[in-house]
N, C-alpha and C positions, 0 to 999 in steps of 0.2 A: 504493499500499499504505499503510495506516495504522500508524505507528511507536508504540513505546511513550511518546513524548515526546507525539505527538499526542494520545492516548489520554488523557495526563494532562493536558493543557490543556484537554480537553470534561468531566473529572471535577473538575478544580479549580474549574469555572464552574458548577456544579451549584447552587450557594448562591444564585448569583444570578439563575439561569436562562437567563444568556446568555454568551457569550464576548465580552469587551472587544476593541477594536480591536487593542493591541499584540498580545495572544495569538491573536487570530484571525489576524492578519498572519503570526505566528508559525508558526501552523498551517498556513496555506497555502503560505508559503514552504517549510517541510517536504515538501509537496507537489509542488512544484517550481513553483509560479506566481510570477512576478515581483511582487516589492512595493519601493516606495521605500527608499532609503538613509535610516538615520536610528534613533532609539532614543526611549526612555521616559524623561524628566528627571523626578528629584524635586525638585531644588532649582534655582534659577535658573542657577548656577554649571554644573550639569551640562547644563543647556540650552545655555548658551554653548559648552561642549565638543564637544557633539553637532553643533552648527550649524558650529563650527569645521571638523568634519571634512566635511560634506557641501556646505558653502559656501552663501552665501547668493546670493539670498534662499530663506528656509524656509517651511514650512507648520507650524502650531502647533495641536494640538487637545487639548481638556480630556481628561481619561480618570477617569472615575466611573463606579461600579457604578450610580448613581442617574440616571444622563444617557445615554438610549438613543440619541435623538435630537440629537446636539450642534448641529447648525444653528438649533435653535430656541430655543436660549439665546445665539447669538452663540458657541458654543464652538468655533468652527474660523475661524483667522485665517491668511488668506494674504498672500504677497509681503512678510513681514517682511525688511526691507533690512539690518538691522543689529543687534547686541546689545543697544543701548539699547531699540529696539523688543521685542525679544523679552522682555528682562526686564522690560519694563513689561506686556505680554501676560501674562507669567508670574505677575505680581503679582496681575493682575486676575481671572484664572480659578483662581487658586488658592483663591478665596472661593468657589467652587462647592461646592455640596453633595456629601459623598463624596468630594471631590477626592483623587485618587491619583497625580497626576502631570500633566505636559504630553508628548505625544509629537510629537518635533520630527523633520522629515521635509524631506528636499530636494522643492523646489517644480519639478513636471513640467507639461507642458503635452501636449494632445493631444484628440480626440474624447473626449467623454464619454458610456462605455456601462454600461449596467447588466446585471448577469449575477447572476442569482438562483437558487434553487431552493426548491420546496415539496414537501412530503411527502402527496401525495394518498392518501386512504384506500382508494381503490379502485384507482388505477394505479400509486402508488409515486412515486419520484422525479420531478418535473416541473422541467425546466430551462428558464428564461426569459432572453432577450436582447433589448436595444432601446437605445434612446437614453436616457441616463442623466443624474445630476446632479439638482439640487433641482427640475427640471422634470419629472422622469420620470413622478410621479405625475398630473400635469396631463394631459401629452399621451399617455399610455399606448401610445406606440409600439414595441410588443415583440411578439416571436413565442415560440411556446412548444413543445418537443420533450420526449416523454418520454425518460428517460436509459436507456441511454448515448446522448450524441450522437455523431455521427460527422462527420467533415471535409464530408460532402456536406452533413449537415444545417444544418452551420454556416453553409455558401455560401446555402443554401435561406432559412434564418432571416434572414440579412442582406439577401436579394433581395426578402423579403416586407415589409421595414419602410417606411413612407412616407419615412423620411428616409434611404434608402440611397444617395442621391448623395453623401452627407459620406463613404462608404467608398470612394469612386472619383476623389476630388479635386476638391473643391466650388472652383469660381471660382480656380483655377491653385493651390490649395494642396496640397500633398503627400499621396498618400492613406495611409492608416494601414498598417501591416504586417498584411496580413490573415493571413500564415502565422502572425504572432506571436498573433493574436487566436483564430485556428483552435486553434491548440495550446492555449492557456489555457482556450477553453471545453473542448474534449474531456477535459482532463485534471481540470477541474472537475466535470465530469458523472461521471467515474470514483469521484473521492473522495466524492461525494455519494451514490453508491450503496454505498459500503462504510460509511459513516456514517449511512445512512437512518435506521437505528433508534434514533439517538440524538438526533436533531433535529428540529424543526419547520421551520423556514424559513432560508435563507442569502441574505445580500445583498451582494455586492460591487458598490458605487454611490460614487463611479463608479469604473471601469476606465478610465484615460485610455491613448487608443491612437494614437501619434504613427507617423511612419514609420520610428521606429527600434525601438521597443517597445510593449508592451500591459503596462502596470502596475496593480495593485490598489492605489489611493489610498486606498479605505476597506473595511471589511468587518465583518461583523456575523454571529454564530452565535446564533440562537435554538434554546434546547434544547428538547428533547420534556418535558413537564410527566410527573412522576412521578405 
């Protein structure tokens, strides 16, 4: 169910045409999806305080309405092990165009999965799932289903991937929590159906799936043009 706060997040983003990561993660947290612990820091001191709560190492990401693809400009820094490294990263990224702060979050591990949605003019909301991360566009190992997506659909989508072996425990590694992944994808598809008339597309990339949890490590909502 879309709450008033979720509606406000979408409405407030219309000026820029897309929902930036901190607000997008808040949106999906309200929808019941798992997101990393952390917060938006507007000063180096705030960044240190957030990292003190989450614990090091942390991930730091630039937040700016002018930067949609953060990795293209080196705007995502992982493995920050101490406050000195974090403050240096804040200083560097604060020079980014339109800088509004630094998103500081716990660093997580797991299989990188992409979960997305596109509003098709003929069929309505279409849900995508596959192997994610920065290589998602290169390999294109994804499966598509029309919303709403069921638990059976998720199993079928995973089974249709070329990299499906990663979900069963590759070379002795512990397999990801398929129950958590299934719950995330089905909940995501439901919320996409509800907001389909307000959006153009959504990308959760990556979603990090470990044996313990499946967490939305990055999120972007592109709004429908008026």
